[in-house]
C-alpha positions as CSV (number, residue, x, y, z in Angstrom):
1,M,-16.7,5.8,-17.1
2,N,-19.1,3.1,-18.3
3,D,-20.4,0.2,-16.3
4,L,-17.8,-2.3,-17.8
5,E,-14.9,0.0,-16.9
6,T,-16.3,0.5,-13.4
7,I,-16.5,-3.3,-12.9
8,K,-13.0,-3.9,-14.3
9,R,-11.5,-1.2,-12.1
10,A,-13.3,-2.6,-9.0
11,V,-12.0,-6.2,-9.8
12,R,-8.5,-4.9,-10.4
13,E,-8.5,-3.0,-7.1
14,A,-9.8,-6.0,-5.2
15,M,-7.1,-8.2,-6.8
16,L,-4.4,-5.7,-5.8
17,E,-5.6,-5.5,-2.3
18,A,-5.7,-9.3,-2.0
19,G,-2.2,-9.5,-3.3
20,I,-3.2,-11.6,-6.3
21,L,-1.3,-9.3,-8.7
22,L,1.8,-8.8,-6.6
23,N,3.9,-11.4,-8.5
24,Y,2.6,-10.3,-11.9
25,D,5.3,-8.5,-13.9
26,G,3.2,-7.3,-16.8
27,W,2.1,-4.0,-18.2
28,L,-0.3,-1.6,-16.4
29,D,-2.5,1.1,-17.9
30,K,-2.8,4.5,-16.2
31,H,-5.6,3.5,-13.9
32,E,-3.9,0.3,-12.8
33,A,-0.6,2.2,-12.3
34,A,-2.3,4.8,-10.2
35,D,-4.0,2.2,-8.1
36,Y,-0.7,0.2,-7.7
37,C,1.2,3.4,-6.7
38,K,-1.7,4.4,-4.3
39,M,-2.2,7.8,-5.9
40,S,-4.9,9.5,-7.9
41,P,-5.0,9.3,-11.7
42,S,-4.5,13.1,-11.8
43,S,-1.4,12.9,-9.7
44,L,0.0,10.2,-12.0
45,E,-0.8,12.4,-15.0
46,K,1.3,15.2,-13.5
47,L,4.2,12.8,-12.9
48,I,4.0,11.7,-16.5
49,R,4.0,15.3,-17.8
50,R,7.1,16.0,-15.7
51,Q,8.6,12.7,-16.8
52,A,9.2,11.9,-13.1
53,I,7.9,8.3,-13.3
54,P,9.0,5.6,-15.7
55,F,6.5,4.9,-18.5
56,H,6.4,3.7,-22.1
57,Q,4.6,5.2,-25.1
58,R,5.0,3.9,-28.6
59,K,4.2,7.3,-30.2
60,K,3.4,10.8,-29.0
61,G,-0.2,10.9,-28.0
62,G,-0.4,7.1,-27.9
63,K,-1.4,4.9,-25.0
64,I,0.8,5.1,-22.0
65,L,1.8,1.9,-20.2
66,F,3.8,1.1,-17.1
67,K,5.9,-2.0,-16.4
68,K,5.2,-3.2,-12.8
69,S,8.9,-4.0,-12.1
70,E,9.9,-0.5,-13.1
71,L,7.3,1.0,-10.8
72,D,8.5,-1.2,-8.0
73,E,12.0,0.0,-8.5
74,W,10.8,3.6,-8.7
75,L,8.7,3.3,-5.6
76,T,11.5,1.8,-3.5
77,S,14.4,4.0,-4.6
78,P,15.2,6.5,-1.8
79,R,16.0,9.3,-4.3
80,K,12.8,8.7,-6.3
81,T,10.7,8.2,-3.2
82,E,11.8,11.6,-2.0
83,S,11.0,13.1,-5.4
84,L,7.6,11.4,-5.2
85,K,6.9,13.0,-1.8
86,E,8.0,16.4,-3.0
87,T,6.0,16.1,-6.2
88,I,2.8,15.0,-4.5
89,G,3.3,17.8,-2.0
90,R,3.5,20.4,-4.8
91,I,0.4,18.8,-6.5
92,R,-1.6,19.0,-3.3
93,K,-0.7,22.7,-2.8
94,K,-2.1,23.6,-6.2
């Protein structure tokens, strides 16, 4: 990761922690989505591969984006939260 990316990620994390982005219903990239969901990028990648998390991709192999409102719904859904806990448990066992 280059210096600019490191700075951008640090600013994004600080804004999330401060609640500045909580009312923002825009698009998040993989790093932003992982930070928002409080998981590692590798855990998020595994959820993407299993199609266990809502995401958008224009074409196969293209950039993956997440809509914040869909992540909020996914994170608060009891069925999906249980699935998240199970999935993260499996990831940690590997």
